[in-house]
NUZABA-957168 format. One record per residue: residue in one letter; x, y, z of N, C-alpha, C, O, CB in turn. Coordinates in Angstrom, 3 decimals. Each point is the difference from the previous one (the first is absolute). Glycine has a CB too. Example, Ala and Ser with C-alpha at 12.3 -4.5 7.8 and 13.67 -1.06 7.14 Angstrom:
2
SITE  rest        nx        ny        nz       cax       cay       caz        cx        cy        cz        ox        oy        oz       cbx       cby       cbz
SITE     A    13.190    -5.690     7.800    -0.890     1.190     0.000     0.900     1.200     0.000     1.036    -0.019     0.665    -2.928    -1.154     0.581
SITE     S     1.542     2.223    -1.966     0.820     1.190     0.060    -0.770     1.090     0.730     0.509     1.108     0.169     0.675    -1.736    -2.314
END
This chain:
128
SITE  rest        nx        ny        nz       cax       cay       caz        cx        cy        cz        ox        oy        oz       cbx       cby       cbz
SITE     X     1.787    27.622   -49.903    -1.114    -0.704     0.591     0.269    -0.060     1.603     1.194    -0.095     0.284    -1.605    -1.347    -2.568
SITE     X    -0.351     1.476     3.207     0.339    -0.504     1.258    -0.838    -1.194     0.528    -1.214    -0.146    -0.141     1.978     2.416     0.525
SITE     X     0.132    -3.122     0.268    -0.369    -1.360     0.156    -0.268     0.394     1.476     0.783     0.766     0.561     0.627    -2.438    -2.450
SITE     X    -2.754     1.053     2.690     0.117    -0.035     1.247    -0.521    -1.687     0.713    -0.926    -0.744    -0.323     0.584     3.750     0.058
SITE     X     1.252    -3.113     1.174    -0.322    -1.504     0.454    -1.235    -0.170     0.725    -0.486     0.935     0.636     2.797    -1.336    -0.444
SITE     X    -2.759    -0.553    -0.241    -1.232    -0.267     0.792     0.390    -0.068     1.638     0.867    -0.824     0.290    -1.943    -0.579    -2.473
SITE     X     0.575     2.104     3.137     0.431    -0.098     1.349    -0.303    -1.334     0.560    -1.073    -0.594    -0.105     0.768     2.971     0.361
SITE     X     1.332    -2.766     0.328     0.024    -1.622     0.481    -1.067     0.158     1.355     0.105     0.890     0.844     2.877    -1.737    -1.652
SITE     X    -3.894    -0.095     0.805    -0.997    -0.019     0.948     0.511    -0.035     1.328     0.959    -0.724     0.266    -2.318    -0.287    -1.800
SITE     X     0.822     1.710     2.375     0.609    -0.180     1.482    -0.623    -1.076     0.771    -1.204    -0.164    -0.193     1.661     2.531     0.294
SITE     X     0.184    -3.195     0.806    -0.469    -0.999     0.533    -0.825     0.452     1.217     0.388     0.919     0.722     1.465    -2.260    -1.691
SITE     X    -3.155     0.582     1.207    -0.810     0.380     1.072     0.629    -0.155     1.246     0.498    -1.073     0.343    -2.299     0.548    -1.587
SITE     X     1.805     1.758     2.093     0.819     0.159     1.339    -0.861    -1.219     0.672    -1.164    -0.226    -0.332     1.942     3.189     0.559
SITE     X    -0.055    -3.738     0.779    -0.688    -0.980     0.592    -0.666     0.437     1.288     0.675     0.884     0.528     0.846    -2.401    -1.620
SITE     X    -2.676     1.192     1.828    -0.489     0.757     1.121    -0.138    -0.899     0.945    -0.637    -1.044    -0.141    -0.431     2.680    -0.995
SITE     X     1.807    -1.195     2.419    -0.512    -1.102     0.956    -0.529     0.792     1.143    -0.016     1.220     0.165     1.715    -3.114    -0.807
SITE     X    -2.129     0.922     1.393    -0.868     0.739     1.268     0.685    -0.333     1.168     0.230    -1.187     0.233    -2.526     1.023    -1.186
SITE     X     2.727     1.218     1.875     0.657     0.191     1.157    -1.082     0.255     1.322    -0.918     0.819     0.037     2.983     0.131    -1.634
SITE     X    -1.682    -1.847     2.581    -0.784     0.103     1.081     0.784     0.414     1.350     0.879    -0.835     0.214    -2.353    -0.855    -1.444
SITE     X     1.454     2.436     1.950     0.631     0.208     1.266    -0.595     0.283     1.182    -0.895     0.843     0.059     2.237    -0.287    -1.337
SITE     X    -0.923    -1.207     2.320    -0.719     0.339     1.300     1.395     0.670     0.805     1.135    -0.472    -0.076    -3.344    -1.762     0.131
SITE     X     1.899     3.172     0.547     1.049     0.494     0.851    -0.606     0.088     1.394    -1.181     0.200     0.284     2.353     1.098    -2.177
SITE     X    -0.080    -1.497     2.753    -0.574     0.418     1.592     1.352     0.361     0.747     1.074    -0.434    -0.416    -3.329    -1.388     0.619
SITE     X     2.156     2.655     0.945     0.873     0.301     0.783     0.072    -0.926     0.989    -1.134    -0.134     0.460     0.922     2.201    -1.054
SITE     X     1.093    -2.867     1.219     0.324    -1.038     0.739     0.436     0.413     1.304     1.095     0.555    -0.081    -0.617    -1.723    -1.849
SITE     X    -0.928     1.104     3.113     0.233     0.238     1.336     1.362    -1.122     0.728     0.085    -0.631     1.053    -3.025     1.532    -1.076
SITE     X     3.719    -0.740    -0.998     1.115    -1.060     0.711     1.042     0.399    -1.104    -0.254     0.605    -1.041    -1.234    -2.971     2.242
SITE     X     2.966     1.815    -0.681     1.094     0.347    -0.748    -0.031    -0.928    -1.397    -0.534    -1.108    -0.054     1.889     1.831     2.366
SITE     X    -0.790    -0.168    -3.249     0.314    -0.818    -1.112     0.385    -1.580     0.073    -0.618    -0.929    -0.521     1.262     3.160    -0.116
SITE     X     0.524    -2.287     1.409     0.592    -1.591     0.178    -1.380    -0.763     0.800    -0.278    -1.183    -0.198     3.402     1.874     0.610
SITE     X    -3.733     0.001     0.298    -1.409    -0.778     0.781    -0.914    -0.202    -1.268    -0.423    -1.150    -0.126     0.364     2.477     2.771
SITE     X    -0.242    -0.612    -3.402    -1.041    -0.344    -1.033     0.778    -0.776    -0.970    -0.693    -0.948    -0.368    -0.826     3.004     0.648
SITE     X     2.752    -2.055    -0.892     0.578    -1.093    -0.519    -0.093    -1.148     0.493    -0.472    -0.894    -0.703     1.603     2.179     0.094
SITE     X    -0.713    -1.554     1.919    -0.171    -1.474     0.289    -1.412    -0.433     0.201    -0.320    -1.153    -0.291     2.498     1.201     1.315
SITE     X    -3.082     0.839    -0.522    -1.361    -0.420    -0.428    -0.517    -0.372    -1.416    -0.956    -0.764    -0.130     0.726     2.094     1.900
SITE     X     0.847    -0.804    -2.780    -0.291    -0.209    -1.086     0.686    -1.349    -0.628    -0.519    -0.717    -0.855     0.075     3.217     0.893
SITE     X     1.441    -2.645     0.440     0.697    -1.322    -0.434    -0.849    -1.183     0.681    -0.221    -1.057    -0.592     2.750     2.191     0.430
SITE     X    -2.966    -0.869     1.407    -0.610    -1.110     0.718    -1.133    -0.060    -0.897    -0.126    -1.097    -0.546     0.919     1.352     3.047
SITE     X    -1.734     0.707    -2.833    -1.142    -0.474    -0.993     0.274    -0.434    -1.079    -0.828    -0.814    -0.409    -0.291     2.090     1.143
SITE     X     2.215    -1.014    -1.604     0.265    -0.783    -0.998     0.223    -1.488     0.537    -0.895    -0.819    -0.206     1.813     2.879    -1.060
SITE     X     0.104    -2.397     1.866     0.326    -1.217     0.478    -1.271    -0.828     0.407    -0.069    -1.164    -0.396     2.271     2.179     1.099
SITE     X    -3.239    -0.477     0.083    -1.128    -0.897     0.499    -0.891    -0.229    -1.565    -0.535    -1.083    -0.240     0.382     2.214     3.250
SITE     X     0.108    -0.298    -3.713    -0.477    -0.112    -1.512     0.668    -1.363    -0.701    -0.562    -0.956    -0.535     0.416     3.776     0.332
SITE     X     1.283    -2.594     0.370     0.744    -1.358    -0.855    -0.183    -1.229     0.732     0.018    -1.129    -0.490     1.877     2.476    -0.446
SITE     X    -2.062    -1.062     2.071     0.179    -1.509     1.023    -1.463    -0.636    -0.317    -0.262    -1.203    -0.037     1.959     2.164     2.460
SITE     X    -2.734     0.298    -2.681    -1.222    -0.626    -0.327    -0.317    -0.499    -1.486    -1.094    -0.346    -0.447     0.440     1.758     2.310
SITE     X     1.686    -1.371    -2.407     0.036    -0.263    -1.789    -0.928     0.932    -0.419    -0.910    -0.422    -0.713     1.324    -2.139     0.466
SITE     X    -0.388     3.735     0.529    -0.678     1.186    -0.862     0.886     0.616    -0.760     1.169     0.254     0.293    -2.704     0.216     1.244
SITE     X     0.754    -0.139    -2.895     0.816     1.000    -1.157    -0.375     1.270     0.280     0.049     0.820    -0.917    -0.027    -2.328    -0.994
SITE     X    -0.403     1.856     3.035    -0.283     1.454     0.228     1.035     1.111    -0.073    -0.204     1.189    -0.244    -1.342    -2.201     1.546
SITE     X     2.824     0.329    -1.014     1.200     0.808    -0.471     0.916    -0.189    -1.161     1.076     0.538    -0.259    -1.207    -0.348     2.343
SITE     X    -0.628    -1.170    -2.773     0.803    -0.308    -1.343     1.528    -0.394     0.017     0.561    -0.638     0.890    -2.148     2.273    -1.768
SITE     X     1.965    -1.298     0.107     1.654    -0.066    -0.535     0.897     1.283     0.343    -0.052     1.014    -0.696    -0.776    -2.417    -1.406
SITE     X     1.597     1.292     3.149     0.715     1.073     0.549     0.823     0.507    -1.187     0.505    -0.750    -0.835    -0.462    -0.180     3.279
SITE     X     0.058     2.372    -2.450     0.881     0.592    -0.939     1.126     0.450     0.344     1.055    -0.155    -0.614    -2.655     0.590    -0.292
SITE     X     1.383     0.312     2.195     1.147     0.714     0.547    -0.607     0.184     1.607    -1.135     0.354     0.322     2.112     1.036    -2.864
SITE     X     0.071    -1.721     3.349     0.111    -0.036     1.464     1.030     0.979     0.653     1.186    -0.318     0.095    -1.861    -2.046    -0.354
SITE     X     0.169     3.629     0.730     0.997     1.112     0.132    -0.385     0.143     1.604    -0.878     0.807     0.308     1.009     0.566    -3.037
SITE     X     0.409    -2.017     3.563    -0.048     0.327     1.457     0.617     1.356     0.337     1.023     0.395    -0.558    -0.912    -2.833     1.022
SITE     X    -0.860     3.239     0.599    -1.308    -0.415     0.338    -1.217     1.330    -0.761    -0.883     0.606     0.609     2.093    -2.071     2.064
SITE     X    -0.921     1.558    -3.813    -0.778     0.861    -0.441    -0.880     0.012    -1.584    -0.758     0.887    -0.395     2.464     0.077     2.149
SITE     X    -1.299    -2.328    -2.519    -0.931    -0.209    -1.019     0.180    -1.631    -0.503     1.075    -0.588    -0.122    -0.975     3.361    -0.589
SITE     X    -1.585    -3.374     0.434    -0.045    -1.258    -0.307    -0.910     0.068    -1.127    -1.182     0.299     0.172     1.719    -1.252     2.058
SITE     X    -0.012     0.669    -3.475    -0.775    -0.194    -1.304    -0.201    -1.355    -0.355     0.907    -0.821     0.135    -0.049     2.806    -0.917
SITE     X    -2.234    -2.357     0.234    -0.267    -1.494    -0.144    -0.930     0.216    -1.355    -0.443     1.103    -0.319     0.527    -2.152     3.169
SITE     X    -0.295    -0.076    -3.539    -1.002    -0.130    -1.191    -0.840    -1.181     0.209     0.327    -1.056     0.542     1.233     2.098    -2.167
SITE     X    -2.801    -0.682     1.068    -0.917    -1.016     0.107    -0.665    -0.503    -1.291    -0.585     0.772    -0.759     0.294     0.157     2.934
SITE     X     0.403    -2.272    -2.401    -0.232    -0.533    -1.488    -1.199    -0.662     0.502    -0.547    -0.630    -0.905     2.992     0.240    -0.431
SITE     X    -3.157     0.295     2.659    -1.281    -0.890    -0.090    -1.269     0.856     0.229    -0.875    -0.352     0.791     2.176    -1.708     0.102
SITE     X    -1.361     3.192    -1.615    -0.961     0.981    -0.096    -0.518     0.271    -1.593     0.627    -0.316    -1.011     0.522     1.319     3.266
SITE     X    -2.308    -0.411    -2.202    -0.686     0.354    -1.050     0.706     1.267    -0.744    -0.645     1.024    -0.226    -1.455    -2.045     1.427
SITE     X     3.479     0.880    -1.566     0.604     1.244    -0.479     1.142    -0.518    -0.999     0.707    -0.987     0.205    -1.254     2.458     2.072
SITE     X     0.600    -0.619    -3.406     1.204    -0.568    -0.580     1.702     0.073     1.100     0.885    -0.838     0.171    -2.484     1.750    -2.810
SITE     X     1.420     0.404     3.130     1.296     0.587     1.022    -0.802     0.283     1.245    -1.117     0.502     0.125     2.831     0.813    -1.950
SITE     X    -0.769    -1.812     2.797    -0.374     0.525     1.310     1.204     0.148     0.894     0.405    -1.031     0.538    -2.633    -0.013    -0.772
SITE     X     2.820     2.108     0.459     1.285     0.060     0.883    -0.644     0.984     1.279    -0.775     0.956     0.007     2.959    -1.147    -2.235
SITE     X    -1.632    -0.372     3.025    -0.290     0.773     1.403     1.127     0.491     0.901     1.018    -0.678     0.132    -2.925    -0.713    -0.131
SITE     X     1.746     2.534     0.608     1.262     0.307     0.934    -0.372     0.461     1.360    -1.027     0.650     0.195     2.325     0.017    -2.167
SITE     X    -0.595    -0.947     2.772    -0.395     0.476     1.321     1.273     1.016     0.455     1.099    -0.541     0.126    -2.629    -1.837     0.511
SITE     X     1.435     3.639    -0.420     1.123     1.053     0.242    -0.171     0.562     1.038    -0.943     0.789    -0.047     1.286    -0.354    -1.886
SITE     X     0.377    -0.516     3.271     0.236     0.521     1.144     0.776     1.239     0.336     1.194    -0.195     0.227    -1.532    -1.889    -0.031
SITE     X    -0.201     3.617    -0.100     0.856     0.813     0.262     0.212     0.415     1.322    -0.919     0.298     0.763     0.516     0.151    -2.758
SITE     X     1.776    -0.419     2.329     0.476     0.329     1.340    -0.439     1.319     0.463     0.347     1.005    -0.621     1.541    -2.379     0.218
SITE     X    -2.772     1.462     1.654    -0.356     1.587     0.238     0.503    -0.273     1.794    -0.743     0.385     0.903    -1.933     0.495    -3.122
SITE     X     3.813    -1.476     2.466     0.683     0.219     1.407    -0.831    -1.122     0.771     0.146    -1.206    -0.199     0.504     4.046     0.150
SITE     X    -1.523    -2.285     0.937    -0.596    -1.111     1.028    -1.114    -0.614    -1.042    -0.363    -1.163     0.176     0.698     2.506     2.522
SITE     X    -0.838    -0.635    -3.693    -1.337    -0.493    -0.701     0.600    -0.169    -1.547     1.039     0.438    -0.495    -3.099     0.992     2.177
SITE     X     1.011    -2.222    -2.234     0.490     0.078    -1.675    -1.013    -0.029    -0.520    -1.029    -0.030     0.674     2.920    -1.018    -0.862
SITE     X    -1.923     1.047    -1.359    -1.084    -0.011    -0.811     0.246    -1.134    -1.069     1.058    -0.326    -0.540    -1.523     2.859     1.009
SITE     X    -0.660    -2.985    -0.606    -0.195    -1.255    -0.812    -0.977     0.112    -1.152    -1.185     0.332     0.014     1.684    -1.549     2.026
SITE     X     0.252     0.878    -2.991    -0.997     0.155    -1.706     0.165    -1.593    -0.444     1.002    -0.713    -0.060    -0.200     3.677    -1.136
SITE     X    -1.923    -3.172     0.967    -0.050    -1.343    -0.639    -0.945     0.247    -1.477    -1.176     0.363     0.028     1.354    -1.816     2.631
SITE     X     0.660     1.157    -4.025    -0.606     0.102    -0.970     0.061    -1.036    -1.096     0.925    -0.810     0.052    -0.712     2.887     0.723
SITE     X    -1.073    -2.147    -1.745    -0.147    -0.825    -0.921     0.130     0.712    -1.303    -0.622     1.053    -0.137    -0.671    -2.438     1.619
SITE     X     2.063     0.912    -2.497    -0.071     0.370    -1.179    -0.509    -1.217    -1.037     0.606    -1.059    -0.168     1.199     2.838     0.935
SITE     X    -2.949    -1.421    -1.367    -0.875    -1.179    -0.546     0.086     0.279    -1.569     0.137     1.164    -0.377    -1.933    -1.437     2.569
SITE     X     1.727    -0.664    -3.018    -0.328    -0.076    -1.298    -1.340    -0.632    -0.256     0.011    -1.224    -0.139     2.334     1.192    -0.266
SITE     X    -3.197     0.495     0.341    -1.531    -0.992     0.054    -0.403    -0.653    -1.214     0.186     0.427    -1.140    -1.157     1.111     2.692
SITE     X     0.498    -2.430    -1.273    -0.484    -1.044    -1.275    -0.861     1.127    -0.830    -0.466     1.015     0.518     0.176    -3.750     0.879
SITE     X     0.165     2.366    -2.795    -1.123     0.831    -0.667    -1.399    -0.395     0.492    -0.254    -0.981     0.699     1.688     1.196    -2.770
SITE     X    -2.407     0.800     1.547    -1.363    -0.116     0.127    -0.627    -0.182     1.366    -1.090    -0.563     0.100     1.361    -0.262    -2.233
SITE     X     0.504     1.370     3.384    -0.286     0.203     0.925    -0.032    -1.304     0.977    -0.495    -0.061     1.125    -0.435     2.040    -2.325
SITE     X     1.544    -2.930     0.518     0.305    -1.338     0.863     0.863     0.033     1.126     0.144    -0.978     0.734    -0.406    -0.067    -2.658
SITE     X     0.954     2.340     2.122     0.692     0.143     1.105    -0.853     0.898     1.165     0.336     0.271     1.153     1.852    -0.555    -2.754
SITE     X    -3.212     0.579     0.978    -0.682     1.224     0.953    -0.350    -0.623     1.691     0.059     0.802     0.932    -1.459     0.376    -3.492
SITE     X     1.154    -2.197     2.741    -0.214    -0.603     1.430     1.155    -0.132     0.695    -0.055     0.057     1.228    -1.713    -1.247    -1.908
SITE     X     3.116     0.974    -0.035     1.237    -0.266     0.657     0.449     1.287     0.509     0.284     0.203     1.181     0.298    -2.143    -2.589
SITE     X    -0.517     2.981     0.280     0.331     1.267     0.404    -0.887     0.542     1.106     0.570     0.655     0.872     0.297    -0.349    -3.105
SITE     X    -1.887    -0.443     2.303    -0.953     0.614     1.277     0.234    -0.572     0.972    -0.262     0.646     1.015    -1.414    -0.131    -2.021
SITE     X     2.215    -1.836     1.215     0.555    -0.632     1.281     1.197     0.387     0.619     0.218    -0.320     1.168    -1.231    -1.330    -1.960
SITE     X     1.918     2.393     0.044     1.306     0.434     0.453    -0.008     0.922     0.920     0.704    -0.233     0.983     0.061    -0.237    -2.848
SITE     X    -1.438     1.594     1.841     0.026     0.820     0.809    -0.560    -0.368     1.761     0.627     0.252     1.029    -0.765     1.073    -3.545
SITE     X    -1.013    -1.881     2.409    -0.482    -0.902     1.282     1.307    -0.988     0.482     0.485     0.066     1.129    -3.257    -0.169    -2.108
SITE     X     3.252    -0.826    -0.090     0.811    -0.880     0.572     1.353     0.524     0.643     0.585    -0.582     0.913    -1.705    -0.872    -2.519
SITE     X     1.612     2.845     0.898     1.063     0.568     0.549    -0.231     0.858     1.389     0.902     0.295     0.783    -0.128    -0.360    -3.219
SITE     X    -2.070     0.383     2.571    -0.623     0.790     1.171    -0.050    -1.234     1.171    -0.127     0.272     1.194    -1.530     1.688    -2.803
SITE     X     1.756    -3.144     1.178    -0.231    -1.112     0.958     1.187    -0.304     0.595     0.050    -0.278     1.198    -1.795    -0.628    -2.379
SITE     X     2.881     0.932     0.350     1.581    -0.067     0.107     0.489     1.224     1.059     0.697    -0.227     0.989    -0.435    -0.752    -3.706
SITE     X    -0.696     2.162     2.375     0.520     0.777     0.897    -0.600    -0.190     1.602     0.660     0.003     1.039    -0.265     1.530    -3.211
SITE     X    -1.872    -1.699     2.006    -0.588    -0.178     1.433     0.575    -1.044     0.630    -0.073     0.015     1.229    -1.953     0.797    -1.803
SITE     X     2.723    -1.951    -0.080     0.463    -1.297     0.681     1.377     0.571     0.552     0.360    -0.239     1.153    -1.574    -1.775    -2.812
SITE     X     2.014     2.833     0.715     1.223     0.392     0.476     0.064     1.083     1.074     1.005     0.222     0.676    -0.355    -0.919    -2.817
SITE     X    -1.954     1.434     2.251    -0.244     1.083     1.149    -0.231    -0.847     1.364     0.620     0.327     1.012    -1.830     1.555    -2.727
SITE     X     0.434    -2.822     1.724    -0.385    -0.811     1.120     1.405    -0.688     0.365     0.497     0.152     1.116    -3.156    -0.552    -1.860
SITE     X     3.276    -0.374    -0.274     1.368    -0.610     0.702     1.036     0.760     0.569     0.691    -0.492     0.892    -0.997    -0.997    -2.343
SITE     X     0.525     2.817     0.973     0.865     0.856     0.626    -0.592     0.671     0.907     0.685     0.947     0.386     0.511    -0.822    -2.062
SITE     X    -2.476    -0.255     2.323    -0.429     0.713     0.737     0.071    -0.642     1.643    -0.096     0.541     1.102    -1.215     0.413    -3.346
SITE     X     1.537    -2.442     1.781     0.288    -0.936     1.359     1.261     0.039     0.481     0.302    -0.657     0.996    -1.789    -0.853    -1.660
END
């Protein structure tokens, strides 16, 4: 007689939402990094939780932060700046674990436009 074991049920794979806004910048990586640091400093000085809790600060190319004040189980954001010589490329990304039943939909929908605003602010700062 051959016995077969019941298959172990697989855990349901976690599903995350990722949003990325990427933009070429007409400035050097150090110039954009400095403008990014100023933007973060100003938000902190205004007691804004916009940039949440710093997780990693790797000048002049990567800044990572988490947000706990949003409608999501998890929200980790990163800003990465690739050096292209006289110019650079900026990528602003969010990894989001949304709340169930669409409770995070409005927040998730707001991320792209929020990141677009940050990119525009940085573009204006490095143009002056």
